C-alpha positions in Angstrom: -0.1 0.0 0.1 1.4 3.3 -1.0 2.2 5.8 1.8 -0.2 8.8 2.0 1.5 12.3 1.6 1.8 14.2 4.7 -0.6 17.1 5.0 0.8 20.5 6.2 -0.3 21.7 9.8 -0.1 25.3 9.3 1.0 27.6 12.2 1.6 31.4 12.8 4.3 33.1 14.9 3.3 34.0 18.4 4.6 37.4 17.3 2.0 37.8 14.6 -0.7 39.5 16.7 -4.4 39.2 16.0 -6.0 36.8 13.7 -6.5 39.5 11.1 -2.8 40.6 11.1 -0.9 40.3 7.8 1.6 37.6 8.4 3.1 34.4 7.1 2.1 30.8 8.1 4.6 27.9 8.3 4.3 24.2 8.2 7.1 21.9 9.0 7.3 19.1 6.4 9.8 16.4 5.5 11.4 18.6 2.7 11.8 21.6 4.8 9.6 24.6 5.9 6.6 25.5 3.8 5.7 29.2 4.0 2.6 31.0 2.7 0.6 34.2 2.9 -1.9 33.9 5.8 -4.3 35.9 3.8 -4.2 33.5 0.8 -4.3 30.1 2.3 -5.2 28.5 -1.1 -2.6 30.4 -2.8 1.0 29.2 -3.5 3.7 28.5 -1.0 7.5 28.3 -1.1 9.6 25.6 0.5 12.6 26.6 2.5 15.2 23.8 3.4 15.7 23.0 7.0 19.4 24.1 6.7 18.4 27.5 5.1 15.7 28.0 7.9 18.2 27.3 10.6 20.9 29.7 9.1 18.3 32.4 8.7 16.9 32.1 12.2 20.3 31.9 13.8 21.3 35.1 12.0 18.2 36.9 13.1 18.7 35.9 16.6 22.4 37.1 16.5 21.5 40.4 15.0 18.4 41.1 17.2 17.9 38.8 20.0 14.3 38.0 20.8 12.6 39.8 23.5 8.9 39.5 24.6 8.8 42.8 26.4 
């Protein structure tokens, strides 16, 4: 029996604000992180490799450490 493809489970950043805020959504998938516009859930998405995402988030944290107030 063929394995069923994994369906994305989309999430928003805790920094995104209200549900009506314009932001991106992400979904962790086997091939990397899928990213889409939250206002266009049926629109296209991009795929970012795990390595590229880790490099990006590490750089952002080094440039501006996260602070929740």
